[in-house]
DRENLUMSE-501782 format. One record per atom (N, C-alpha, C): residue in three letters; x negated, y, z; residue number from 1. Coordinates in steps of 0.2 Angstrom, whole numbers. Each point is the difference from the previous one (the first is absolute). Example, Ala and Ser with C-alpha at 12.3 -4.5 7.8 and 13.67 -1.06 7.14 Angstrom:
<rs>
R,residuo,xx,yy,zz,num
R,ALA,-66,-28,39,1;
R,ALA,4,6,0,1;
R,ALA,-4,6,0,1;
R,SER,2,5,-4,2;
R,SER,-4,6,1,2;
R,SER,4,5,3,2;
</rs>
This chain:
<rs>
R,residuo,xx,yy,zz,num
R,MET,-176,52,-256,1;
R,MET,0,5,4,1;
R,MET,7,3,2,1;
R,LYS,4,0,-4,2;
R,LYS,7,2,1,2;
R,LYS,4,-5,5,2;
R,SER,-1,-6,-1,3;
R,SER,3,-5,4,3;
R,SER,-3,0,7,3;
R,ALA,-6,2,1,4;
R,ALA,-4,0,6,4;
R,ALA,3,6,4,4;
R,LEU,2,6,-3,5;
R,LEU,3,6,3,5;
R,LEU,7,-2,2,5;
R,ILE,3,-4,-4,6;
R,ILE,7,-1,1,6;
R,ILE,0,-5,7,6;
R,SER,-4,-5,0,7;
R,SER,0,-4,6,7;
R,SER,-2,4,6,7;
R,ILE,-5,5,0,8;
R,ILE,-2,4,6,8;
R,ILE,7,4,2,8;
R,PHE,3,3,-5,9;
R,PHE,6,4,2,9;
R,PHE,5,-4,3,9;
R,VAL,2,-7,-3,10;
R,VAL,5,-4,3,10;
R,VAL,-3,-2,8,10;
R,THR,-6,-1,1,11;
R,THR,-3,-2,6,11;
R,THR,2,6,5,11;
R,LEU,-2,6,-2,12;
R,LEU,1,6,4,12;
R,LEU,7,1,2,12;
R,LEU,5,-1,-5,13;
R,LEU,7,0,1,13;
R,LEU,2,-5,5,13;
R,LEU,-2,-6,0,14;
R,LEU,2,-5,4,14;
R,LEU,-3,1,7,14;
R,VAL,-6,3,1,15;
R,VAL,-3,1,7,15;
R,VAL,5,6,3,15;
R,SER,1,5,-4,16;
R,SER,4,6,3,16;
R,SER,7,-2,2,16;
R,CYS,3,-5,-4,17;
R,CYS,7,-3,2,17;
R,CYS,0,-4,6,17;
R,THR,-6,-3,2,18;
R,THR,0,-5,6,18;
R,THR,-3,4,6,18;
R,LYS,-1,6,0,19;
R,LYS,-2,4,6,19;
R,LYS,5,0,5,19;
R,ASN,-1,1,6,20;
R,ASN,5,1,5,20;
R,ASN,3,7,0,20;
R,THR,6,-1,-2,21;
R,THR,4,7,-1,21;
R,THR,5,1,6,21;
R,THR,-2,-3,6,22;
R,THR,5,1,5,22;
R,THR,-1,8,3,22;
R,ASN,6,2,1,23;
R,ASN,0,7,2,23;
R,ASN,-3,1,7,23;
R,PRO,-5,5,1,24;
R,PRO,-3,1,6,24;
R,PRO,5,1,6,24;
R,VAL,5,4,-2,25;
R,VAL,5,1,5,25;
R,VAL,3,-6,3,25;
R,GLU,2,-5,-5,26;
R,GLU,3,-6,2,26;
R,GLU,-5,-4,4,26;
R,ASP,-7,0,-1,27;
R,ASP,-5,-3,4,27;
R,ASP,0,2,7,27;
R,LYS,0,7,0,28;
R,LYS,0,3,7,28;
R,LYS,6,-2,4,28;
R,LYS,6,0,-3,29;
R,LYS,6,-3,3,29;
R,LYS,-1,-7,3,29;
R,THR,-3,-4,-4,30;
R,THR,-1,-7,2,30;
R,THR,-4,0,6,30;
R,THR,-6,3,0,31;
R,THR,-4,0,6,31;
R,THR,2,3,6,31;
R,GLU,5,5,-1,32;
R,GLU,3,3,6,32;
R,GLU,6,-4,3,32;
R,GLU,2,-5,-4,33;
R,GLU,6,-4,3,33;
R,GLU,-2,-3,6,33;
R,SER,6,-1,4,34;
R,SER,-1,-4,7,34;
R,SER,-3,-7,-1,34;
R,ASP,-6,-1,4,35;
R,ASP,-3,-6,0,35;
R,ASP,4,-5,5,35;
R,ASN,5,-3,-2,36;
R,ASN,4,-5,4,36;
R,ASN,0,-6,-3,36;
R,SER,-5,-3,-2,37;
R,SER,0,-6,-4,37;
R,SER,4,-6,3,37;
R,GLN,4,-3,-3,38;
R,GLN,4,-5,3,38;
R,GLN,3,1,6,38;
R,GLY,2,7,1,39;
R,GLY,4,2,6,39;
R,GLY,-5,1,6,39;
R,ILE,-7,0,-1,40;
R,ILE,-5,1,5,40;
R,ILE,-4,5,-2,40;
R,PHE,-1,5,5,41;
R,PHE,-5,5,-2,41;
R,PHE,-7,-2,1,41;
R,THR,-4,1,-5,42;
R,THR,-7,-2,0,42;
R,THR,-5,5,0,42;
R,ASP,2,6,-2,43;
R,ASP,-5,6,0,43;
R,ASP,-1,3,7,43;
R,VAL,-5,-2,3,44;
R,VAL,-1,3,7,44;
R,VAL,-6,4,1,44;
R,SER,0,5,4,45;
R,SER,-6,4,2,45;
R,SER,1,1,7,45;
R,VAL,-6,0,4,46;
R,VAL,1,1,7,46;
R,VAL,-2,8,1,46;
R,LEU,2,3,5,47;
R,LEU,-1,7,1,47;
R,LEU,-3,1,7,47;
R,GLY,-4,5,1,48;
R,GLY,-2,1,7,48;
R,GLY,-5,-5,3,48;
R,GLN,0,0,6,49;
R,GLN,-5,-4,4,49;
R,GLN,4,-7,2,49;
R,GLY,-4,-5,-2,50;
R,GLY,2,-7,2,50;
R,GLY,-1,-2,7,50;
R,LEU,2,-5,3,51;
R,LEU,0,-2,6,51;
R,LEU,-6,-5,2,51;
R,ASN,-3,0,6,52;
R,ASN,-5,-5,2,52;
R,ASN,2,-5,4,52;
R,GLY,7,0,1,53;
R,GLY,3,-5,5,53;
R,GLY,7,0,-1,53;
R,TYR,4,-4,4,54;
R,TYR,7,0,-1,54;
R,TYR,3,7,2,54;
R,LEU,6,1,-4,55;
R,LEU,4,6,2,55;
R,LEU,3,-1,7,55;
R,GLN,0,5,4,56;
R,GLN,3,0,7,56;
R,GLN,7,4,0,56;
R,ILE,4,-2,5,57;
R,ILE,6,4,1,57;
R,ILE,-2,8,1,57;
R,GLY,4,4,-4,58;
R,GLY,-2,7,0,58;
R,GLY,-5,2,-5,58;
R,ASP,-3,-4,-3,59;
R,ASP,-5,2,-6,59;
R,ASP,4,2,-6,59;
R,PHE,-2,4,-4,60;
R,PHE,2,2,-6,60;
R,PHE,-2,-6,-5,60;
R,ALA,4,-2,-4,61;
R,ALA,-2,-5,-5,61;
R,ALA,-4,3,-6,61;
R,PRO,-5,-3,-2,62;
R,PRO,-4,3,-5,62;
R,PRO,4,1,-7,62;
R,ASP,-1,5,-3,63;
R,ASP,4,1,-6,63;
R,ASP,-3,-4,-6,63;
R,PHE,5,-1,-5,64;
R,PHE,-2,-3,-6,64;
R,PHE,5,3,-6,64;
R,LEU,-2,-1,-6,65;
R,LEU,3,3,-6,65;
R,LEU,2,-5,-5,65;
R,ILE,6,0,-3,66;
R,ILE,2,-5,-5,66;
R,ILE,1,4,-6,66;
R,ASN,-2,-3,-6,67;
R,ASN,1,3,-6,67;
R,ASN,-3,7,-1,67;
R,LYS,-6,1,2,68;
R,LYS,-3,7,-1,68;
R,LYS,0,3,-7,68;
R,GLY,3,6,0,69;
R,GLY,1,3,-7,69;
R,GLY,5,-3,-5,69;
R,LYS,4,-4,3,70;
R,LYS,5,-3,-4,70;
R,LYS,7,1,2,70;
R,ALA,5,-1,-4,71;
R,ALA,7,0,3,71;
R,ALA,1,-5,6,71;
R,GLY,3,3,5,72;
R,GLY,1,-5,5,72;
R,GLY,-5,1,5,72;
R,GLU,-5,4,0,73;
R,GLU,-5,1,5,73;
R,GLU,3,2,6,73;
R,PHE,-3,-4,6,74;
R,PHE,2,2,6,74;
R,PHE,-5,-2,5,74;
R,SER,0,3,6,75;
R,SER,-5,-2,5,75;
R,SER,4,-2,6,75;
R,LEU,-4,-4,5,76;
R,LEU,3,-1,6,76;
R,LEU,3,6,4,76;
R,SER,-5,5,0,77;
R,SER,2,6,3,77;
R,SER,6,4,-3,77;
R,ASP,2,-2,-6,78;
R,ASP,6,3,-3,78;
R,ASP,6,-3,3,78;
R,LEU,-1,-6,4,79;
R,LEU,6,-3,3,79;
R,LEU,1,3,7,79;
R,LYS,-3,5,2,80;
R,LYS,1,2,7,80;
R,LYS,7,3,0,80;
R,GLY,3,-1,6,81;
R,GLY,7,1,1,81;
R,GLY,4,-6,-1,81;
R,ASN,-3,-6,-2,82;
R,ASN,3,-6,0,82;
R,ASN,-3,-5,5,82;
R,VAL,3,-5,2,83;
R,VAL,-3,-5,4,83;
R,VAL,-3,-5,-5,83;
R,VAL,-6,-2,0,84;
R,VAL,-3,-4,-5,84;
R,VAL,-3,-6,4,84;
R,TYR,2,-6,-3,85;
R,TYR,-3,-6,2,85;
R,TYR,-5,-3,-5,85;
R,LEU,-6,-1,2,86;
R,LEU,-6,-2,-4,86;
R,LEU,-1,-8,2,86;
R,GLU,1,-4,-5,87;
R,GLU,-1,-7,1,87;
R,GLU,-6,-2,-5,87;
R,PHE,-6,-2,3,88;
R,PHE,-5,-3,-4,88;
R,PHE,1,-8,0,88;
R,TRP,0,-3,-6,89;
R,TRP,2,-7,0,89;
R,TRP,-4,-3,-6,89;
R,ARG,0,-7,-1,90;
R,ARG,-2,-3,-6,90;
R,ARG,4,-7,-1,90;
R,THR,0,-2,-6,91;
R,THR,4,-6,-1,91;
R,THR,-3,-6,3,91;
R,ARG,-6,-1,1,92;
R,ARG,-3,-6,3,92;
R,ARG,-1,1,8,92;
R,CYS,4,5,3,93;
R,CYS,0,0,7,93;
R,CYS,7,-3,2,93;
R,HIS,-1,-6,4,94;
R,HIS,6,-4,2,94;
R,HIS,4,4,4,94;
R,ILE,-2,4,5,95;
R,ILE,4,5,4,95;
R,ILE,4,5,-4,95;
R,CYS,-4,3,-5,96;
R,CYS,3,5,-4,96;
R,CYS,6,-3,-4,96;
R,VAL,-1,-6,-3,97;
R,VAL,5,-3,-4,97;
R,VAL,6,-2,5,97;
R,GLN,-1,-3,6,98;
R,GLN,5,-2,4,98;
R,GLN,4,6,3,98;
R,SER,-3,6,1,99;
R,SER,4,5,3,99;
R,SER,3,5,-6,99;
R,MET,-2,-1,-6,100;
R,MET,3,4,-5,100;
R,MET,8,0,0,100;
R,PRO,3,-5,0,101;
R,PRO,7,0,0,101;
R,PRO,3,4,6,101;
R,ASN,-3,0,6,102;
R,ASN,2,4,5,102;
R,ASN,-1,7,-1,102;
R,LEU,-5,2,-3,103;
R,LEU,-1,7,-2,103;
R,LEU,5,2,-5,103;
R,VAL,2,-4,-5,104;
R,VAL,5,2,-5,104;
R,VAL,6,1,4,104;
R,SER,2,-5,4,105;
R,SER,7,0,3,105;
R,SER,0,7,5,105;
R,ALA,-5,1,4,106;
R,ALA,0,5,4,106;
R,ALA,0,7,-3,106;
R,THR,-4,1,-5,107;
R,THR,0,6,-4,107;
R,THR,7,1,-4,107;
R,ASN,3,-5,-2,108;
R,ASN,6,1,-3,108;
R,ASN,6,2,5,108;
R,SER,-1,-2,6,109;
R,SER,5,2,5,109;
R,SER,-1,7,2,109;
R,ILE,-5,3,-1,110;
R,ILE,-1,7,3,110;
R,ILE,3,5,-4,110;
R,LYS,0,-1,-7,111;
R,LYS,4,5,-4,111;
R,LYS,-1,7,1,111;
R,ASP,-6,3,1,112;
R,ASP,0,7,1,112;
R,ASP,-5,3,-5,112;
R,LYS,2,5,-3,113;
R,LYS,-4,3,-5,113;
R,LYS,-7,3,2,113;
R,ASP,0,1,7,114;
R,ASP,-7,3,2,114;
R,ASP,-4,-6,2,114;
R,PHE,1,-6,-1,115;
R,PHE,-4,-6,2,115;
R,PHE,-3,-2,-7,115;
R,VAL,-7,0,0,116;
R,VAL,-3,-2,-6,116;
R,VAL,-5,-6,2,116;
R,VAL,0,-6,-4,117;
R,VAL,-4,-5,1,117;
R,VAL,-5,0,-6,117;
R,ILE,-7,-1,2,118;
R,ILE,-5,0,-5,118;
R,ILE,-4,-7,2,118;
R,ALA,1,-5,-5,119;
R,ALA,-3,-6,1,119;
R,ALA,-7,0,-4,119;
R,ILE,-5,-1,3,120;
R,ILE,-7,0,-4,120;
R,ILE,-3,-7,0,120;
R,SER,0,-2,-6,121;
R,SER,-3,-7,-1,121;
R,SER,-7,0,-1,121;
R,THR,-3,-4,4,122;
R,THR,-8,0,0,122;
R,THR,-2,-6,-4,122;
R,ASP,4,-2,-4,123;
R,ASP,-2,-6,-4,123;
R,ASP,-5,1,-5,123;
R,LYS,-1,6,-3,124;
R,LYS,-5,2,-5,124;
R,LYS,-7,-2,3,124;
R,LEU,-1,1,6,125;
R,LEU,-6,-1,4,125;
R,LEU,-2,-8,-1,125;
R,GLU,5,-4,-1,126;
R,GLU,-1,-7,0,126;
R,GLU,1,-2,-7,126;
R,ASN,0,4,-5,127;
R,ASN,1,-1,-7,127;
R,ASN,6,-4,-2,127;
R,ILE,6,2,4,128;
R,ILE,6,-3,-2,128;
R,ILE,3,5,-5,128;
R,SER,3,-2,-5,129;
R,SER,2,4,-6,129;
R,SER,6,4,2,129;
R,LEU,1,6,-4,130;
R,LEU,5,4,1,130;
R,LEU,7,-3,-1,130;
R,SER,0,-5,-6,131;
R,SER,6,-3,-1,131;
R,SER,2,-5,5,131;
R,ALA,-5,-3,4,132;
R,ALA,2,-5,5,132;
R,ALA,3,4,6,132;
R,VAL,-3,6,1,133;
R,VAL,3,4,6,133;
R,VAL,7,3,-2,133;
R,SER,1,1,-7,134;
R,SER,6,3,-2,134;
R,SER,6,-6,0,134;
R,LYS,-2,-6,-1,135;
R,LYS,4,-6,1,135;
R,LYS,3,-1,7,135;
R,PHE,-5,1,4,136;
R,PHE,1,-1,8,136;
R,PHE,5,6,2,136;
R,ILE,-1,6,-3,137;
R,ILE,5,6,2,137;
R,ILE,7,-2,-3,137;
R,ASP,0,-2,-6,138;
R,ASP,7,-2,-2,138;
R,ASP,3,-6,3,138;
R,ASP,-4,-5,2,139;
R,ASP,3,-6,4,139;
R,ASP,2,2,6,139;
R,PHE,-3,5,4,140;
R,PHE,2,2,7,140;
R,PHE,5,6,0,140;
R,ASN,2,3,-6,141;
R,ASN,4,5,0,141;
R,ASN,-3,7,3,141;
R,MET,-6,1,-1,142;
R,MET,-4,5,3,142;
R,MET,0,7,-5,142;
R,ASP,5,0,-4,143;
R,ASP,0,5,-5,143;
R,ASP,3,7,2,143;
R,ASN,3,0,6,144;
R,ASN,2,7,3,144;
R,ASN,-5,4,3,144;
R,TRP,-6,-2,0,145;
R,TRP,-5,3,4,145;
R,TRP,-5,3,-5,145;
R,ILE,-5,4,2,146;
R,ILE,-6,2,-3,146;
R,ILE,-5,-6,0,146;
R,ASN,-1,-3,-5,147;
R,ASN,-5,-6,0,147;
R,ASN,-7,3,-3,147;
R,ILE,-5,-2,3,148;
R,ILE,-7,2,-3,148;
R,ILE,-4,-6,0,148;
R,TYR,-3,-1,-6,149;
R,TYR,-5,-5,-1,149;
R,TYR,-7,4,1,149;
R,ASP,-3,-1,6,150;
R,ASP,-5,4,2,150;
R,ASP,-7,-1,-4,150;
R,GLY,-4,5,0,151;
R,GLY,-6,0,-4,151;
R,GLY,-5,-4,4,151;
R,ASN,-6,-1,-3,152;
R,ASN,-5,-3,4,152;
R,ASN,-7,3,0,152;
R,THR,0,7,-1,153;
R,THR,-6,4,1,153;
R,THR,1,5,5,153;
R,LEU,-5,3,3,154;
R,LEU,1,5,5,154;
R,LEU,4,5,-1,154;
R,SER,0,2,-7,155;
R,SER,4,6,-2,155;
R,SER,8,-2,-2,155;
R,THR,1,-6,0,156;
R,THR,7,-2,-2,156;
R,THR,3,-5,4,156;
R,SER,-3,-2,6,157;
R,SER,3,-5,5,157;
R,SER,2,4,6,157;
R,ILE,7,0,1,158;
R,ILE,3,2,6,158;
R,ILE,-2,-5,6,158;
R,THR,-1,-6,-2,159;
R,THR,-2,-5,5,159;
R,THR,-6,2,3,159;
R,ASN,-5,1,-4,160;
R,ASN,-7,2,3,160;
R,ASN,1,7,4,160;
R,HIS,4,5,-3,161;
R,HIS,1,6,3,161;
R,HIS,2,0,7,161;
R,TYR,5,-5,1,162;
R,TYR,3,-1,6,162;
R,TYR,-4,-5,5,162;
R,SER,-6,-3,-3,163;
R,SER,-3,-5,4,163;
R,SER,4,-6,2,163;
R,ILE,4,-3,-5,164;
R,ILE,4,-5,2,164;
R,ILE,-4,-7,-1,164;
R,PHE,0,-3,6,165;
R,PHE,-5,-6,0,165;
R,PHE,4,-7,-1,165;
R,GLY,7,0,0,166;
R,GLY,4,-5,-1,166;
R,GLY,7,1,-1,166;
R,THR,4,-4,-3,167;
R,THR,7,1,-2,167;
R,THR,4,-5,4,167;
R,PRO,6,1,2,168;
R,PRO,3,7,-1,168;
R,PRO,-2,5,5,168;
R,THR,0,6,-2,169;
R,THR,-2,6,5,169;
R,THR,6,5,-2,169;
R,SER,3,3,5,170;
R,SER,6,4,-1,170;
R,SER,0,6,4,170;
R,TYR,2,6,-2,171;
R,TYR,1,6,4,171;
R,TYR,6,3,-2,171;
R,LEU,4,3,5,172;
R,LEU,5,4,-1,172;
R,LEU,-2,7,2,172;
R,LEU,1,4,-5,173;
R,LEU,-2,7,0,173;
R,LEU,5,5,2,173;
R,ASP,-1,5,4,174;
R,ASP,6,4,2,174;
R,ASP,0,6,-6,174;
R,ARG,5,4,1,175;
R,ARG,1,5,-5,175;
R,ARG,-6,5,-2,175;
R,GLN,-5,0,5,176;
R,GLN,-6,4,-1,176;
R,GLN,-5,-3,-3,176;
R,GLY,1,-7,-1,177;
R,GLY,-6,-4,-3,177;
R,GLY,-4,-3,5,177;
R,ARG,2,0,6,178;
R,ARG,-4,-3,6,178;
R,ARG,2,-7,1,178;
R,VAL,-4,-5,2,179;
R,VAL,2,-7,2,179;
R,VAL,4,1,6,179;
R,ALA,7,-2,0,180;
R,ALA,4,-1,5,180;
R,ALA,0,-6,4,180;
R,LEU,-1,-6,-4,181;
R,LEU,0,-6,2,181;
R,LEU,-3,-5,-4,181;
R,LYS,-3,-5,2,182;
R,LYS,-3,-6,-4,182;
R,LYS,6,-5,1,182;
R,LEU,3,-1,-6,183;
R,LEU,7,-4,0,183;
R,LEU,-1,-5,-5,183;
R,HIS,2,-6,2,184;
R,HIS,0,-6,-5,184;
R,HIS,7,-2,-2,184;
R,PRO,1,-2,-6,185;
R,PRO,7,-2,-2,185;
R,PRO,3,-5,4,185;
R,ASP,-4,-5,3,186;
R,ASP,3,-5,4,186;
R,ASP,2,2,7,186;
R,ASP,-1,7,2,187;
R,ASP,2,2,6,187;
R,ASP,8,0,0,187;
R,SER,3,-2,5,188;
R,SER,7,-1,0,188;
R,SER,4,7,1,188;
R,ASP,-4,5,2,189;
R,ASP,3,6,0,189;
R,ASP,-2,5,-5,189;
R,PHE,-3,-3,-5,190;
R,PHE,-3,4,-6,190;
R,PHE,5,6,-2,190;
R,ALA,6,-2,-2,191;
R,ALA,5,5,-3,191;
R,ALA,1,5,6,191;
R,GLU,1,-2,6,192;
R,GLU,2,5,5,192;
R,GLU,-6,5,2,192;
R,LYS,-6,-2,-1,193;
R,LYS,-6,4,1,193;
R,LYS,0,5,-5,193;
R,VAL,1,-2,-7,194;
R,VAL,0,5,-5,194;
R,VAL,6,5,0,194;
R,LYS,5,-2,2,195;
R,LYS,6,4,1,195;
R,LYS,-1,5,6,195;
R,ALA,-3,-2,5,196;
R,ALA,-2,4,5,196;
R,ALA,-5,6,-2,196;
R,GLU,-5,-2,-4,197;
R,GLU,-4,5,-3,197;
R,GLU,3,5,-4,197;
R,LEU,5,-3,-4,198;
R,LEU,4,4,-5,198;
R,LEU,4,5,4,198;
R,ALA,2,-1,6,199;
R,ALA,5,4,4,199;
R,ALA,-4,6,3,199;
R,LYS,-7,-1,0,200;
R,LYS,-4,6,4,200;
R,LYS,0,6,-4,200;
</rs>
């Protein structure tokens, strides 16, 4: 009987020692950290009304939110006051791949703190892994931008929110968040058009 009580006591002691003793404050801090896995934002929420067709010149770009409730949370509307270039792309899009060096070169030549590039990868919709997209971003030196690995549900997909039917699809937004131009990286006057918008 005594030995049975001792073994029960030892079992209880072992169970209590193996319980999760993580500090709840530390857990909260972890969940609130910026979700920027491998240099790509993955925590996406769409805001407001989505589109039923393509954006037109003068339309306000639908809003979206990154890192809701976490450090580094921001929305597209938070970027008002800047000129924003939105590029929807994917790694298996031949035109996207071909034009990416031009986009990198053009944006590097602009060097204006009020110019923000948001590259939205639609690869998740085709089950291309985050690590494959991350490698592409590294290989093409796209790390000076806001890179987003888009969601694949109605509540997490900017692509669906914008009714994007193919890639590449690109928009230059003015300082109020309206579409100023539909601009492609291969346009020979890409940098000049961005600089002209910045000068307004």
